[in-house]
N, C-alpha and C positions, 0 to 999 in steps of 0.2 A: 504494500500500500504506500502510495506517495504522499505521506503526511508531512506537511511543512511545520516543523516545530517553531514556536514563536521566539525562542531564545537559544543562544549557544550553550554548550556544556560549561563554558567558563562563567557565564552569567549565573547558572544554577550553582556552580561551585562557590561563587562569591556569596550567594544567598545562604548556602549551607554553613559557610564559615561564620557569617554574621549571626546566624541563628545559634550556632554552638557557643559563640562568645556570650550571647545573651543568656544561654542556658547556664553557663558557668557562673555568671554574675547572679543569677536567680537560684543557684544551688540545685539544679536539676541534672540528673544523669541521663534521663530518657524523656523525650517529649512525644506525646501522642496527639496528632492534629486530625480533627474530623471536619473542621471548617473546609469546604471544598475550595475556597479561594486560597487558603493557606496550603492545602495539598497541591494546588496548581502552581502557586508561587514557588514552592520548594522543589517541585519535580517536573512540572509541566503536565501533570495528569489532568485529563479533560474528558468528561463523559457525564451524561445525565444519569448518574447512578447514586447521587447523594441522598436519595429517598430511602436507601437501605444503609446499614452501618458500613463504614469504610474508614480507613485512616492511613496516614503517612506517619511512620515512626522514625525519629531521629535520636540515635544514641550519641552522646558527646564524644565517644571514642570510635564511632563507626565511620568507615570511609564513605558510605553511601546510605541514603534513607532506605526504608522498607515500605512497600505498599501492601496493605491488607484490605481485602474486600471480597465481594461476592465472586465466586469462581467464574461465572460467565462474564464478569467485567475485567478479569485479569488480562485478557487480550488487549483491552483498551489501555491498560498500563504499559503493556509491551509496545503498543503503537505510539503512544503519546509521550513516553518518558524514555530516559536512558538508564533506568534502573535495571540491574542485572537480573536474569531470570530467577536465580535462587533467592532473590529478595522480593519477588512478587508472589505473594501467598494468598490463595483463595480459600474462603471458608466454605463449609459444607452447605449445600443448597437447602436441606431440611431445616436449617436454623432460621430461614426467612420466615418471619411472622409466626414463630413457634410459640405455643402457649406457655411453656415453662423454660425452655432453653433459649440461648441468645448467642449471636455471633461473637460477642465479647468473651464468652466462655472459651472459645478457641483462640481469641486474641490473648487472653491470659495464659493459655497453655503455650502459645508461641513465645511469649515473653519468658515463661519459665524455662523452656527448652534452650533459650539463648543465654540463660544464666543471669537474667536481669530482674528476677523476682524480688530482690531486696534493694532495688534501686529507689532513688528519689525521682518520682515520675510526675511530670506535669501534664495535665489534661485541660481541655478547653471547656470549662464549666458553663460558659455563657454562649458557646457556639450554637447556632440554630439547630444543628442536627446531632448534637451530643445530648442524648436524652437521659432522664433520671434513671430509667431502666438500664440503659447502657452502662452508666456509672456504677449502678448497684452490682451488676454482673462482673464488671472489671474488678471492683473492690473485693468482692467475695472470692474471686479467683486468684487474687494476689494479696493474701492476708499479711505477708511480711514486707510488702512494699510501703513506701511513704508516698501516698498519692495526694497531690495538691493542685489547686487551680493555677494554671500557667499565666492567667491574667493577660490574655491577648498578647503573649510574647511575640508570636510571629506577626500578628497584625501590626504591632509597633515597628517591627523590622521592615515592614512594607511601606512605611510612611513616606520616606524620601525615595522618589523614583529615579531609576537609571535613565540614561539618554534614550535607550530603546523603548523603555516603558513610556516615557514622555512622548515619543513619536506616536505610539498607539493611542495615547490620550488625545493628542491633537487630531489624529484620524477620526476618533470617536466624536470629537467636537465638530469636525467638518460634516460628518454624517448627521449629527444632531441638528446642525443649522439647516441642512437641506430638508430634514424631516419636519422641522417646525414650519418651514416655508410651505411644504406640501400640505400640512394641516391648515395653515392660514388660507391657502388657495381654495381649500374645500369648504371652509366655514361660510355659511350663508343662512339666512332665515329659511326654515322649512327642511333643512338637511338633517336627517336623523343623526343622533350622537354617534351611533355605532359606525356609520359610514365615515365619519371623520377619523375614528380610531382605526378603521380598516386601512385608510390611506397612510396613517402613521406606521402601522405594522409593515406595510409594503415598503415604505421608504426606509425604515430602519434596516431591513434585511438587504434591500438592493444596494444600499451604500452609495458611494460616489467615487468616480475616477478609478474604478477597478478595485476599490477597497470595499469588501463586503461587510455587512453588519452581523453581529451575533445577537442572540436573544438577550434581552436586557433583564436585569435583576428585579426590576419593578415593571408592572404593566403600565401603559399610559393612563394617566389620571385626568379626568375632566369634571369640572363643576360648573353649573349653570345657575344664574339668578341667585337666589338665597343660598344655594349650595356652595357658592364661593366663600361663605363664611366658615367653611371647614375644609381642610386640605386633601383628604384622601378618598374622595368618592370616585367611583368608576362610572362607565357609560351605561346608558339605557337606550331604548328605541325611540325615545321622545324626540320630535323634531325641534331644532333650535328655533326659539321664538323671535319675533321682531323685538327690537329695543331691549336687549338683555346683556348682562355681564357674563363673561365666560373666563374661566381660568383653566389652563392646561399645564400639567407637569409631565414631561416626556423625558426620554433619554435615548442615547445610542451607544453601542458598544462595538469595539473592534478588538478581536482576540481577548474578549472579556474585560477590556479596559473601558470604563464608562465616563460619559459626559452627560449629566442631567441638565435640564433647562426648563424653566417655568416662564410663561408669558400670560398676560391678561389682555383680553379682547373685549371690546364693546360693540355690539351690533346697533348701529344708529348713534345719535348724539349722546355722549355719556353725561350723567349728572355731574355737577361741579364737584361734589364730595368725592366721587370716584376718581375724577381727573386729578384732583388735588392730592389724594393719597398716592396715586401712581407716580406723580411728579416727585413727591418726597422720597418714595422708595428708590427711584432712580438716582436721586441726588445722594442718598445714604449709601447705596452700593458703590457709586463712583468714589466717594470719600474713603470708604472702607478698603476697597481694592487698591487705591493709591497708597494706603498705609500698609498693605500686606507685603512687607519686605522682611528679609532675613534679620533676625534679632528682635523683632517685634513679637509680643506674645499674642496668643489667640484671644485672650480677654481684652487686650488693647484694641484689636481690630473690631471686636464686637462693641466696645465702648464708643468708638468713633462713629459707628453706624447708629447706635442708640442715641447719641447726642443729637444727630440730625432729626431723628424721629421725635425726641422729646421737645426739641425746639419748635416743632410744628404741631405739638399737641397729641402725638401718638406714642405708643410704646409697644414693645414686643417681648412677651414673657418667655417664650421658648427660645432655644438656641437659634442662632442665625446661620450656622454653617457647620459642616462636618467633613472629615477627610474622605476622599474617594479614590478609586483606582480599579484594580482587578477585583471582580466579584461575581457571585452567582446568586440566584434567588434565595431568599426573598428580599434582599436589601442590597443597595449599591454603596452604602456607607461602610467604612472600614472599622467602625466601633473603636476609634482611638481618640484623636484630638477633635475638639469641638470649639467653634467660635461662640463662646459664652462666658459670662462672669465666672471667675474662679479657675478657669483653665489657663495655666501659666506656661503651657507648651510653647517653646520658642520656635518661631517659623524658620525654616531652612529652605534654600533653593531646591526645587524639585518636589516639594510637598504640593499636593493637589487637594482642593476643597470645592464643595458645592456651597456657594453663598446663597442660602435659601431665604430670600427676603420676604417671605409671605407675612402679611399682616392681616389677621382675620378678626373682623369686628362683629357686632351682633347680627347684622343683616346682610353684610357683604364683605368681601375681602379683595386683596390684590397682591400680586407678586411679579417681580421682574428679576428672576434669579440668574446667577452666573456661575458656571464652573470655571475654575481658574488654577493656574500654576503660580506658585510663589517664585518670584524672580528678584534680582537686585533692584529693579525699577518699579516693583509693585506687582499686583496680580495680573498675569497674562490671561486674558479671556480666551477660553477654548472655543466659544461659539460667537457667531456674528449675526445674531437675529436682532430685529429692531428693539432698541432699549427705551421703550415708551409704552404707554397705554395704546394698544393697537385698535384703531377705529375702522370698522368695516361698515360702510353705508349700504 
């Protein structure tokens, strides 16, 4: 099979070395990663198999990681990674959705046979696909091990992107820009919401300039009218009415690197209050992105944004941004740094964030969000969609 791997072996070796260094600092001998993004970042593994237990294991003294997963998915590990065959281990098929047994029974057995059953083991307690039952079976099978939360150890290692990763982020931004424009071209009174979403899906996957799109970690989100007062509604079959407010949050991905984007649209002449809110949001984003330079903290960027809102009589209680990059469903956030009060993470060149500028009031809301890269001159926008309240007559 002619599968083009997204990164060189040297890139994965660098990531493995960085991870081991963090393991030593955190006092772990063995790391078990079940987050599919962490599995992919460490090894290149790529497959829609994260709905069943699977993991990448990194031992601090091991030359290469191990892949552990469903037997029928082991070939995917062979195709998408450079892991040697003896380190690709499939678990028994009868363990899938078994009433009493669990794949982590065999994972524990594997760890015992490797002589790692007395190790200090880090597990991803807050990963979406690491379940309470998985942890219970692993702990029961390794009574002599010291098992503790790795606290997003690999997620934090992913925070600063390499040049190749940034190239994929920019590709995703280009696709996202084209996708948003395709959606805007489709929006009109009488058009059912699902038809707009169908255009988005088509544009996301078709990509641009020979760069294809991957499935995104979130589905497209659309809110209409009063629905704009909350951020996470999806589509219906209702036709878009005349004279209404619309908010859309979409994304695009290339090699699973994501660029999300939100825009607010008004069909017909917008009320003054809506236009004023959108104008303040755009100003706040501009000021914050100009400040998003190396050495500045996450909370300082948020404070610059919040100052513009407060000056104009608004406030935003929720965080205004979060780190983004390589990811899989159900979320394109990296679950590390956030642009919010109290987060003193110092920005570095190559960090990527989604500045989610949504302000949701009682009856309506607006957002003109931006994905960006931290650079010496401020936040480099990944998308080039209109930065304003978009009015469609």
